[in-house]
C-alpha positions as CSV (number, residue, x, y, z in Angstrom):
1,M,0.0,0.1,0.2
2,V,2.9,2.5,1.2
3,V,4.8,1.5,-2.5
4,G,1.6,2.3,-4.4
5,V,1.4,5.5,-2.7
6,L,4.7,6.4,-2.7
7,A,4.4,5.5,-6.9
8,L,1.6,7.3,-7.4
9,L,3.8,10.5,-5.7
10,V,6.8,10.1,-8.0
11,A,4.2,9.9,-11.0
12,T,2.2,13.0,-10.2
13,S,5.2,14.8,-9.4
14,A,7.0,13.9,-13.1
15,C,3.4,14.5,-14.3
16,A,3.5,18.2,-12.9
17,A,7.3,19.0,-14.2
18,S,6.5,18.2,-17.3
19,D,3.4,20.1,-17.5
20,P,4.1,24.0,-16.5
21,G,1.2,26.6,-15.8
22,P,0.8,29.5,-17.8
23,P,3.1,32.5,-17.5
24,S,3.3,34.8,-14.6
25,A,0.1,37.6,-14.6
26,G,2.8,40.3,-14.8
27,V,3.9,39.8,-17.9
28,G,0.6,38.8,-19.7
29,T,-3.0,37.9,-19.4
30,T,-4.3,34.0,-19.7
31,V,-7.6,34.1,-21.4
32,S,-9.5,31.5,-23.1
33,R,-11.3,32.9,-26.3
34,P,-11.4,31.0,-29.4
35,V,-11.2,32.6,-32.8
36,P,-14.2,33.9,-34.3
37,A,-14.1,32.4,-38.5
38,S,-14.2,36.5,-39.2
39,I,-10.9,36.4,-38.3
40,A,-9.3,33.1,-38.7
41,D,-10.8,33.0,-42.3
42,L,-9.0,36.0,-43.1
43,S,-6.6,35.8,-46.0
44,L,-2.7,36.0,-45.0
45,T,0.4,35.8,-47.3
46,D,3.6,34.3,-46.4
47,Q,7.2,35.1,-48.2
48,H,6.7,32.3,-50.1
49,G,3.8,33.9,-52.0
50,A,1.8,31.2,-50.6
51,R,-2.4,31.8,-49.3
52,L,-3.0,30.3,-45.7
53,D,-5.0,31.5,-42.8
54,L,-5.4,31.4,-39.0
55,A,-8.0,27.8,-40.0
56,T,-5.5,26.3,-41.4
57,L,-3.3,26.1,-38.4
58,R,-5.4,24.3,-36.5
59,G,-3.7,21.6,-34.6
60,R,-0.3,23.8,-33.9
61,T,0.0,25.8,-31.5
62,V,0.5,29.1,-33.0
63,L,2.1,32.1,-31.7
64,V,1.7,35.3,-34.0
65,V,4.1,38.6,-33.5
66,P,3.5,41.9,-34.9
67,F,6.4,43.3,-36.7
68,L,7.3,45.1,-39.9
69,T,10.3,44.8,-42.0
70,L,11.4,48.3,-41.9
71,C,11.4,48.4,-37.8
72,T,14.5,49.8,-36.2
73,D,13.8,49.5,-33.2
74,I,11.7,47.1,-31.5
75,C,11.1,44.2,-34.1
76,P,14.3,43.1,-34.7
77,L,14.6,41.9,-30.8
78,D,11.4,39.9,-31.6
79,T,13.2,38.5,-34.6
80,G,15.9,37.9,-32.4
81,N,13.5,36.1,-29.5
82,L,11.9,33.9,-32.5
83,L,15.4,32.5,-33.9
84,Q,16.5,31.8,-30.3
85,V,12.7,29.8,-29.8
86,E,12.8,28.0,-32.5
87,H,15.9,26.9,-31.7
88,A,14.3,26.0,-28.5
89,L,11.7,23.6,-30.3
90,V,14.1,21.5,-32.6
91,D,15.8,20.8,-29.9
92,A,13.0,19.3,-27.7
93,Q,11.6,17.8,-31.1
94,V,8.2,19.6,-30.6
95,A,8.7,22.3,-34.1
96,S,6.1,20.1,-36.2
97,K,3.8,21.2,-33.0
98,V,3.9,24.7,-33.1
99,Q,3.7,27.6,-36.1
100,L,5.8,30.6,-34.7
101,V,3.9,33.6,-37.0
102,E,5.2,37.2,-37.9
103,M,2.4,39.2,-39.2
104,S,3.2,42.4,-40.7
105,V,1.9,45.6,-39.6
106,D,2.7,47.3,-42.7
107,P,1.2,45.8,-45.6
108,E,1.8,48.0,-48.1
109,R,5.0,47.7,-48.1
110,D,5.4,44.6,-46.8
111,T,4.9,42.2,-49.8
112,P,5.8,38.8,-49.6
113,A,8.9,39.5,-51.9
114,R,10.0,42.0,-48.8
115,L,9.4,39.3,-46.4
116,A,11.2,36.6,-48.4
117,A,14.5,38.7,-48.6
118,Y,14.0,39.9,-44.7
119,A,13.9,36.2,-44.1
120,H,16.7,35.5,-46.1
121,L,19.2,38.1,-44.6
122,T,17.9,37.3,-40.8
123,G,17.8,33.0,-40.9
124,A,13.9,33.6,-40.5
125,S,12.1,29.9,-41.0
126,W,8.5,30.3,-39.6
127,K,5.6,32.3,-41.3
128,L,6.2,35.7,-42.0
129,V,3.0,36.9,-43.2
130,T,1.2,39.9,-44.6
131,E,-2.1,41.0,-46.1
132,T,-4.6,43.8,-47.1
133,P,-4.8,47.2,-45.7
134,Q,-8.5,46.4,-44.3
135,E,-7.5,43.2,-42.9
136,A,-4.4,44.5,-40.9
137,V,-7.2,46.9,-39.1
138,E,-9.4,43.2,-38.7
139,F,-6.7,41.6,-37.0
140,E,-5.8,44.5,-34.9
141,H,-9.0,45.4,-33.4
142,Y,-9.7,42.2,-32.4
143,F,-6.2,41.1,-31.0
144,G,-6.5,44.8,-29.4
145,W,-3.4,46.1,-31.1
146,V,-2.8,49.4,-31.7
147,V,-0.9,50.6,-34.9
148,Q,-0.4,54.2,-36.2
149,R,1.5,55.6,-38.9
150,V,3.0,58.7,-38.0
151,A,6.3,60.7,-39.8
152,E,9.6,59.4,-40.5
153,D,12.8,60.8,-38.4
154,S,14.6,63.5,-39.6
155,P,17.2,62.8,-41.4
156,P,15.1,59.7,-42.0
157,S,16.5,56.2,-41.8
158,I,17.4,54.0,-45.5
159,D,15.4,51.3,-46.5
160,W,17.6,48.3,-45.9
161,W,16.4,46.9,-49.4
162,T,15.7,49.8,-51.6
163,N,18.6,51.8,-50.0
164,K,16.1,55.1,-50.4
165,P,14.9,57.2,-47.7
166,L,12.0,56.2,-45.6
167,T,8.9,57.9,-46.0
168,Y,7.2,57.3,-42.4
169,D,7.0,55.1,-39.8
170,V,4.3,53.0,-38.3
171,N,4.2,52.5,-34.0
172,H,2.7,49.8,-32.8
173,S,2.0,47.3,-30.2
174,D,4.4,45.2,-28.8
175,G,4.4,40.7,-27.3
176,F,2.6,38.2,-28.7
177,I,-0.8,35.9,-28.8
178,A,-0.4,32.6,-28.2
179,I,-3.8,30.8,-29.7
180,D,-4.3,26.7,-28.6
181,S,-4.5,24.1,-31.3
182,S,-7.9,23.8,-31.0
183,G,-8.4,27.8,-32.3
184,T,-9.0,29.5,-28.5
185,E,-6.5,32.2,-27.7
186,R,-5.0,31.4,-24.2
187,F,-2.4,34.3,-23.7
188,S,-1.7,37.8,-24.8
189,T,1.0,39.9,-23.7
190,S,2.2,43.7,-24.9
191,A,5.5,43.4,-23.0
192,A,8.5,44.4,-25.3
193,P,10.6,42.1,-26.2
194,D,13.9,41.7,-23.8
195,F,16.6,40.3,-25.6
196,A,19.5,38.3,-23.8
197,G,22.9,36.6,-25.6
198,T,24.2,37.7,-29.0
199,L,22.3,39.3,-31.5
200,N,22.2,38.1,-35.3
201,P,24.6,40.9,-36.9
202,V,22.2,41.7,-39.9
203,L,19.0,42.2,-36.8
204,H,21.9,44.6,-35.3
205,R,22.6,46.9,-38.7
206,F,19.0,47.4,-38.6
207,L,18.5,48.8,-35.0
208,N,18.6,52.5,-34.5
209,D,19.7,54.5,-31.6
210,E,16.6,53.9,-29.9
211,G,16.8,50.5,-30.8
212,R,20.0,49.9,-29.4
213,E,19.2,51.4,-26.4
214,H,16.5,48.9,-25.9
215,L,18.7,46.0,-26.7
216,A,20.9,47.6,-24.0
217,H,18.3,48.3,-21.5
218,P,15.1,46.3,-22.1
219,V,12.0,47.3,-20.7
220,S,10.5,45.6,-18.0
221,P,8.2,43.4,-17.7
222,G,9.8,42.1,-21.2
223,W,8.8,38.9,-23.1
224,D,12.3,36.6,-23.5
225,P,12.5,33.1,-25.2
226,E,11.8,32.0,-21.8
227,V,8.6,33.0,-21.1
228,A,7.6,32.3,-25.3
229,L,8.5,28.7,-24.4
230,Q,6.6,28.3,-21.3
231,T,3.5,29.8,-22.6
232,L,4.4,27.1,-25.4
233,G,4.8,24.4,-23.3
234,W,2.0,25.1,-21.4
235,L,-0.1,24.5,-24.1
236,L,1.6,21.0,-25.2
237,H,2.2,19.8,-21.8
238,R,5.2,19.7,-21.6
239,N,8.8,21.6,-20.5
240,I,10.6,23.5,-23.5
241,P,14.0,24.7,-22.5
242,V,16.0,27.6,-24.2
243,A,18.2,26.2,-26.3
244,G,21.5,25.4,-24.3
245,S,20.2,25.7,-21.0
């Protein structure tokens, strides 16, 4: 009888150790909100020119990060974090169960060709997606993202793809959205990325003075690979360690 109780306790402890809870409430908000067809069926186009939507990604856990390829502040740090997340998912042999998505909030400039060039330069191997301006507004309203076109700095930043001066910038919400395999939104954060380690040289070159300041002194609370992996591990019911830890 004692042996049986001990075995049960060991099994329960092992299960708890491999089934992490959600991230801290200090980082984001736990929700349970099925993504409606009006949003899940909105058409997206990835860096390869392939059409998809959130509905087609059901069956996998999805992490959606708002970004734009011409961002010189926060977005390169988002991509740097996702490179570490992808590495950890591969090491844990769960990459096939997860879909990372960087969703453009600048659809007028972020064409599939530009997304492909960004992916090639940075090593991003996940889905980089764009959509029509109207669909972008619908995603922004549903996920609660604040997106605003603003005047470019003076002197303006230079487009890394065309080498021409930029004519506007886009301010937008930070963070990510986590959607489980059934298509239900489970976690949302507006935290800025907190990057640690050595940033991909290409991503580092994208940073302006403000971006380099955020790299050196991240805003707190921030999301880092550990937060993203805890979120994904919670939804996959297993621990996913940061690569190399």
